[in-house]
N, C-alpha and C positions, 0 to 999 in steps of 0.2 A: 813398817807398809803403809800404816795411815798416812806419811808424810807424802811417800810416794803418789796414793792415789789421789792424795788433795793437790798434788802438784800437778798430776793426771788432768783433773776436773778444772783447774785453772786455766790451764794450757790448752785443751782440747779442742779449740777452733783450729789454733796453729799447728797440732799435731795431726788434724784430721786433713788439713790443707798439703801439709808433707806428705803422708801417706797419699794424697790423691797425685803429687809429682810424683811420687813413686810409682805408682801405677799406670802413669803416662807413660814413664821410660819402660817398664817391667813388660806387659801385656802387648801383644802383637801390634805391629805398626802401620798394616796395609790400612788404607781407610775404607770405612765400613759403615754400612746404615745409610742415615741419613747425608753424612758428612759427603758422600760423592755427589749425592743430589744438589747439595750447595754448593759445592767447590766445581760442579760444571755452571754455576751462574758467571763464575769468573771467569771462564771461557767464553760464556756467550758478551760478558762485557770486553774481553779481550777483541773480539769479532766486530762488535757494531759500535763499540767506545761508546760514551754517557750519550747515545742518541734516543730516539722515539723507536727504534727498532728493537734497542736491548732493553727497554721499560713493555714491552709488548711480547718478545721472543721468551725472556728469563720469567720461568713459570712460578719464582717466589717474588718476593718482596725486595727493592735494589740493594738496600744498606749492607746485608752480611756480602753480598759479590764486592759492593766497593770496599768496606776493611778488609776483606782478604786479597782483595787487588791491592790495596795499598802494602801490605806486608807480605807479599809475592815473593819480590827480590830478595827476600830474607828464607822464606819456607819453601819456596819454589812450590808451594803446594803440595807438600810431602808432609807425611807423618812421620814422628810425632812434632816436627815444626807445628803446624798449624793448631795442634793441641796445645803446644805450649803460649802460642800466642792467644788461645782461648783461655787458658790457666791463667797466664797475666793481666788477662780482662777480669777476671773474677777477684783475684787480689785486688786488682783497682777498686772493685765495688765494694770492698771491705775499708777500705783506706777514705774513698768517699762517705761511706756512713759512718766511719770514725769523726771523720771531720763535721757531718753533719751533727750527729750527738755534741759534739763540744760547741755548736751554736747557741746551743740554751743554757742558761746558768741551771735549770732544773736536771738537765742529765751531761754538764761539764764533766764529772766525776765518771767518766765511762772510760774503761781502759780500753786501750787499743785492742787487746785479745777479746774484747766484749763484740767486737764488727766480726771477727771471723768465726763466730759462732754459725754464721751461714753455713761452713763448711759440713758442719753436723746435722744438717735439716738435711732427713732420707731425700731421697731422688736427687739433691743438688751434686751430688758426683755425676751424674750423667750430663747438665749443666756444665759443668766445670770439665770434664773429661772430654767430650765430645765437642769437636767444632763446627757447630749448629747454632742457630739463629739467637738463640736465650742468654748466650755470653753476650755479645755486642749489644743487645738490646736491653739487659738489665744493667747492664753500663751506663747506656746513654739516659735508662730512667732514673738512674741513682744520680747521678749529676743534673738530672733537672729536677729530681726531689731537695738536693742539696741548695740549688739556687731559689727553688721557692720558699723554702725555710728561711734563708737567707734575708729575703725580701719579708718575709711575716715577722721574722724577730727583732730585726732592725728597728734602733730606734727614730732611724732617718731611713727609711727604703728608698731604694732608688728603683724607678721603672725596668732600667736595664736589666736589673735581675730578675725580672718575670719574662722580660723577652728572652733571655738567655734560658730559661725553665721552658720556655714553651718551644724553642729552635730544638731543645735536646729531647724534648717530650716527643715532637715532629721526626725526630731521628728514631727515636723508638719506635713510634709509629710503622715508619718506613724499614724497619728491619721486621716486626710482627705485629702486624694490621692490628691485631686484637687489644693493643694499648690504644687505641683511639678511643674505647673508654674512660680513659685517665684525664681526659679533659673537663668532665663534668665534677668529680672531687676538688679540682682548683677553682673554677668557677664557685664553690660555695661559698667561700669568702666574701661574696655580694652581700650575704646574711647577715655579718657580724660586723656590728659599727663600730667595733674597736680596730679594725682593720682600715688603716689609711690609703687613701687614694684607691679604696678598691673598685671603683668603677671604670676610670682608666685602667687600671691592671687588668681585670677581666677582660676589656675588649683588646688591650692588648694582646694579651694571652692567647686567647681565640683568632685573632688575627694572624698573628706569628705560625700558629699551628697550619691554619689554612693555607698561607701563604708556602710553608715548607711540603705539606703532602697534598694540598689540593690540585697542583699540576700533575702528580702521579696520578691520583685518583681518574684526572679526568681524562689521561690519557688510556687507563683502563676500562674507562664507562663503568667505574665500581670499585670497590674495596680491593678487589683481589686481580691478580693479571688474567688476562685470555685463557692462557693456558693453565691457569691455576687448577690442581684436583679440590680444591674447597671452592668452586666457582658452582651455585647452584642452577640447577636444571628445571625447566618446568615441569611442574609436579610431581617433584622432588619437595620433601618433608625439611622444613626449615628450621626446625627446632630438636635436641634431645635431651630429655628429662634428664635420663640417665647418665649423661655426660656429667648435666649439670650438678647431680647427686652426687657423683663419684667426687667432681671438684671442692665441693664443702665438705666432703665426707674426707678425703685425704688430708684437706687443711686442719678439722679436727683435731687430727693425728699430730700432726707437725706443731701445733699449739701445745700439745699435751706434752711431747717430748721438749720442746725450748721454754716453756713455763708449766712444769708440770703442778706445782702448788697451786699457785693463781688457778689453772682451772679446774684442780681439784676444789680449790672453797668454792669455785663458781657452781659446779653440779653439786657441793652440800648445800649452799644455799637456796639453791632452787631445785632442790630434787622432787618435789611436787609435779611441779612443771615440766622438768628434763623426763621423767616417767612418761607423762603423759605423750611429751614428743618421740621417746624412745618407742613409745607402742604406736604411735602415728608413723612414724618412719618405716618400722616393722612391715606393716600393714601395707602403704604406700609402695615399698620398695616391693615387694608381690605384685602390685596391679600393672608395674612397670614391662613393659614388653622386654624380651631377652632380660630376664633378671637375675643375671649372674655376672660377676666379672673375677677374672683369674689374677690376684695379686701374684708377683712376680714371676711373670709368665715364660719366663725363661729358667726358670729353676725347676718348680713345682712339677713340672711336665716330665721330667729326667727323674725326679725322686719317688712320684707315686702314681699309681695305674690311671688310667683314664676317668674311671668311675669314681674315684678318690677324689681327683682334682676338679670333677664336674661338682660333688657335693661342696668341697671346698669353695669354690665360684658361687655358689647360690648362697650359701651361710654367710661367705664375705660381703657379698652385695646386701644383705640385709642388714647387717653390721655398718654398713656403707649408708645405708638409709637412714638407718638412726644418727649417726653419726652427723650426717648433712642438716637436718631440724635441729639438733643441739648446736650444731656452730652457728646456722643463721640465727637462732634465739641469742646466743651468744655474743653475735656482733652486732646483733640489735639493742642489748642490754648495755653493751659498751657505749655505743651512739647515744640511747639515752642518758646515762649517768657522765656522761662527758660532753652533751650538746652545747655546752657553753664555752667547750675548748675548741678551737678552730683546728687545730694540729691534730690533736686526738680524733677529732670527727673526720677529717682527711684521713686520717691513717683507716680508720674504717670502713669511711666509704668506699676508697683505694680497692682495699682485701673484697668489698662486696663486689663492685665492677669487675676486679681480673676473675675475681672466682666463678663469676655467673659466664664469661665466655666461652668456654667449653657447649654451653647452651646452645649453640650454634656453629660447633664442629661434628658434622655429622659421620664422617669416617669413621674417625679412632679418638682414643682416650688413651693419655699417657700421664703419670702423674705426675712429669714435669710439668705439665700445664699447670697446676695446682702450686709447683712449686716458682712461679712467676709471680705470686706474692713475697718472695723470700727477703728485698730489701726493705719495704715497707714493714714486713711482719718483725724483721728484727729491731727497726726505729721503734714500732707498736710496745714490743716487749719487754723494752729496757725497764721501762719503770713497774714493770708486772713480774720481772723474775725475782723470785724468793728464794731464798738459801733452804735447801733441805738436806736430811742426814746424807753426808759426803759417799759414805757406800752404796745409798740409792742412784745418789746422781751418777756416780761409775757405772752401775748399771745400765740407767738410761742412755748415757753416752756410749756405752758399747752395742747397745742395741741398736741406735740411729748409726753408728759407724758399719755397724755387720749387715744393716740395711742400704746402705748405701755401698760398700764395697760388694755386694751381690749383685746390686743393680749393675755394679758395670762390667764383673766377671763374668756375669751371664750371656752376655752380648757375644762372648768368643766362643761360647762352649758349640 
């Protein structure tokens, strides 16, 4: 039994990926939820072609529609085919993360199974299952990370590597515009004297991103299409502290599940600061308007009474408020102790930026918004994953996979 549990722990990423693939075939196949909305974008592309009208009339960023259009001769825009394509893109993310870890001698001992740990992160099943924007976006972003790291680590860096990195980041932005914030962390290399050709690299990086995204933003007259539900209207609030708190709070628990011992030691070492932040987060969460949030909203209302769900939602949001401030403290702490290492600073700044983007999403929050740090979190966590008791690791893995399965199955209730 001991060897069996250890074997499961060692291969948990691959096991999770196979479980997700099985769910794609087992669960009902009709296109549901946001899949229909994004699939309609392909029909818009077929109607107008890659024209001005397509960019104006399609209510979402264009790249998801383009990707689905490319595969439509195979998928016919039907499920499960479109979901399988999305799943393959997630597998590709893992393979590129593995290649990225192998670039640096400090992480060259990475096993390919580690990169598949992205499938164990709660909420990643939603990204891997449904044919929505996160799959292609995170694939483009991961390719961008690979070429950026290749440029940084190479003894003789080539500027073409930084251009390719920028082009793929531009494609990620044209899939989910919030990835525009990821331009900043890459430009931070201008402050590191040991990075050769850093000034031309930063300039080329910025120009390449602008050349890819600028024409589309010009057509839109903004960062979202004219028909987007996320376009702000005069007098509407522009920021949501609640969604930002949820974003960082969820990310704290993702880190806790991916590197439990490292997070425990951080909490133990800084317990006084953590205690103060927890109290502050508890108070702040109570002060935020609509200070409640229902986790697993597809499940809990079917299990508990409305009164109980209301109590859970209020209590959960208070926990999130505490976790949010602790997560921010953790990231700033990691930034400080690794301030002379560009790679680590880049990882931290990227997570800080991506997790901040729900601040600008007023309509709704989904745990998958926080999960968009998945590729960068896997790279960040590699040197921080410490061995824990195999039985405890099994429990942690079981919790993560259970949450993932629930997050998918409840869509079909």
